[in-house]
N, C-alpha and C positions, 0 to 999 in steps of 0.2 A: 847321562852325561854328552854320549856319543851325540845325540841329537842337540840336544847346548851344543854343540863346537860347531856342526855342520848351520846351525844357525846363526850362530855368530860370525861364524866365516861370511857366509850367502846375504846375510841382511846388514853388516856396518857397513859395506861400500855404499850400500842407497844413503845411508847417511852421511857418514865421513865425507863424502866428495863434494861435500856442500864447499870446505874448505878453500878449494880449490877456485870459488867463482870470483874471487879477485883476480888471478893471472887469465882466467877465461878471458875477463872484460878488459884485460891489458890490450893494447894493442899491440904489443907484442905475444900473448895468446891468439886467441879470437877476435879480440877489441869487439865482441857483441854487447848489447845490452841487457840489461838484468832478465827483462822481460825474455829474452830468445835462450838465455841461460836456465831461466826460471824452465820454461815449456818442457826442454827434457826432461828434469824432476817431474815435469805433472804427467808427460810421456810415459815415466816410467811405472806411474802409480794405474794409469788411465790401461797401460800395456796389463798389468797386474790384474787388472778389472775383470778385462776381457777374457785373457787366458787362464785365467785361476777355473771355469769350469770343464777346461780344456785337460787340464792337467791333472786335472780329478781324475777323467774318465781313462788318461794316459795311466796313471796310476791304477787303475782298477783293471782295465783290458790288458796292460802288457806286463804289470808289477811295478812295486817299489821300488824294486833297486833298479830295472831298467830304466827308471824315468827319472830317478837317481843320476844317475851315467850321464843320461841327458842331461838335465841340471848344473851336471860340475862340468860337464864340457862346455855348454853354454855359457856359464860364469868364467871359467877360463880363455876361451876365445875371446868372450867381450873382454875381460880386463887387457888381454895382452894387445887386441886391436885398441884399446883406450891408448895404449901408450905411442899408437904410432899416428894417432890424428892429429890432422891439421885444419879442419873446416868443424864449422858448428855441426853440418850436416852429418857427420862420423858420433858426433857426439850424440846426437837424436837415436842414431842406431845404434852406436854401442852400446852407449849408457840406457838412455831410455827404450830400445827394444831388449836388443840382446840380455842385458843385464835384469832388467823388469821380469822379463821370461825365465830366466835364471833364478830370480830370487823370488819368483811365485810358483817355482817346481819346489822349493825345501820348503816353505809357508806352508802350504797345503799336505805336501807328504809327511814334514816332521811333527804336526800337528796332528794330523792323523792318525801314525803311529804311536805318538803318545798317547793319546786318548785310547787306543786298543790294548795297549799295556795297563793302563793303570784304572783299576777300578774304585780302590781306596788309594786315598792322595792324591787322586787327579788334580786338584787346584796346585798342590803344590808342585807337583811334576811340572804343570803349564804356568807357573810361577816362574820357575826355574829355566825353563824353556827359553821365555820372553824375556827373564832377566840377562839370560848371556847375551841377548841382541842387542841391549843397553850399554853391556862390558865391551861385549865385542867394537861397538862405534866407536867408545871413549875410549878404548886403546888404540885402534887404529888412527882417530885425529890426530892425535901426535906424531905417531908413526910417519902418516902422510905428510906430514910438516916437514919433520926432520928428512925424509926419506927425498922429498921434492926440495930444498934446498941445497943439498948433497950431490944429488944425480937427476934432476930435472922432473919433468913431468912422465918422462917415458918409463923411467923405472919406479916413480910413485904409483903405477897399474902395474908393470909387471911383477915387482916383486909380489907384493900379495895376489897376483893372479896365478902366481905358478905355486907358491908356498901355497894359498888358502887351497887352490883348484887340486894337488896334490894330497893336500891332507882329506879333503873332501872325498877323492875317489877311496883313497885307501879305509873309510870310515864308512864306506858303502856297505860293506859286504856284513862285518858285525851288527851293524844297523838293521 
């Protein structure tokens, strides 16, 4: 359950941010092309692929808890900084690189933790972990739309960044 909640928080931003593409294309936003915006999403997956071995090494070398704290701090910082972005390059840095790295920390270490805990019913445990990511995305999309329409881009990232980052930090110890 703890791994599912942390996975739900960390990975849902990766997918839910797509609802803001119209704003990012709007001249009042970044006024960027679909290709320029899509590059941030591509960059996030590329970063995830490149840092995955390093995240595994950090977890083995310094421990899962310390590495999860790093991931939670990267997640919180990335989300808070996304609320301040005014240029497309910042979207690349904060969303593509920082949040790409943060979500990778949780993907790698949560999966390895769950596989160590469950010898029987491992398939069910992994299914629950991955289902939580879909559920998290399904919950975050309407929340982002509502927060964006009420309070703007800044709070669209600050609210889930502060609440999600705090929850993840609180859940690391029992994990």
